[in-house]
Every structure is written in C-alpha cells, then in structure tokens.
N, C-alpha and C positions, 0 to 999 in steps of 0.2 A: 802865130798858129798857122803850119802850113796849110793850103789848101786839101780836100780829103782826097786823098787818095780811091781810086777805084778799089773794090773787095777783089784781092785774089782769089779765084775760082781754079779746082781742081778737081779732074775726075778721078775717082780711085775704086780698087774693084776687091773686094773682101770675102773668103770663100765660107759660108755659112753650114753649119752642120746640126742637123735638127728640127729645122725650122721649115716641115713640111705641109702644113695648113692653113688656111686662109686667114684664122685667128692670129696663127704665130706671123705670119706675113704681116697684118695688120698692126701686131702690136711693137714689130723693130721698125716699121716706115714710121708708124706716128708718133712713137717715143725717140725714136733717132732723131726726126726730124726737128726736134724739140732743143737738140742739145744746139748748144753756144760751138761755132763754127762750123754749123751742117747746112748744107743748104737744099739738100733734097735726098732722101735716103729711099731706095728702090730694092727691093728683093724679089728674085727671080727663081721660083721656086726650081723650074725647069734645069737652071743651070746652077743650083744652090750656090747662088752667090750676092754677094750686096753690090749692089752699083750705088758708089757716094759721090756728092758734089760736097765739096768741102773746102775750109780755107788753106788747104795746105799745108798745116802743121802736124806734126807728129803726135803733141799733146790729144788735136780732136780725134785722129786715129784710135788712140790710147781708149779715151774716153767711149767713142764708139764699141771695142771688141770689149772693153767692161760692161758697159750698157748688155749687150747681146748675152756675156755670161751670166749677169744677173737676173734678165730674163729666163735663162735656163738652156740656152743653147749656147754653141761654139763659134767663134769666128777667127779666122787669120788673115794677118793682110794679104793678099795675094799680087796686087800692084798697085802700090801707093798713087803714081799718077801716070795713067793712061795716055795723056797726049804727050808727054816727052818722054814716052817709052816707044811710041810711033816716029817720033822725030830721031829715035835713035838708030 
C-alpha cells in the first residue's frame, strides 16, 4: 500500500434556481456538505450560486445537482473548476 496521497480539493460554481429563503439555503448547505466527496457547500442567495469545494469528480457534481433537484430546486454546473479557469 502506498502512502496516503493528499485529498484533491476543487472549487466549483453551480447556478441554483428557487433557493431564495434562509431555510432553503440551510437545507442545501447542510445536506450538501454531508455528501461523499463534498468538503464545503455554500449557497449565495445574492448571486443564486452554490460555491462548492469537492473532490473534483464528475460523479460528485452529479450527486449535488441530483440532491438539489430532490430538495425541490434546480442546479446547473456553471464552472466545474474555478482554479483551472483562472489559469487558462
């Protein structure tokens, strides 16, 4: 077994529609942060975006979009990797 590699952390942005109240925001942040591969989940009501720190996998992005949909809102991946976009 090889030494444990540091966990990859990627920052992404998702557009979210319908999450306009404090309860909506809390639910998405609280439940989203518990998903495997998600390190931090912050909803900005002013910009209607979810700021996500995650493991970089498409599967994790798909799970957060699905979760938001199940809660009753709509999320679409805007920028899957903010840091790589800045370098381009």
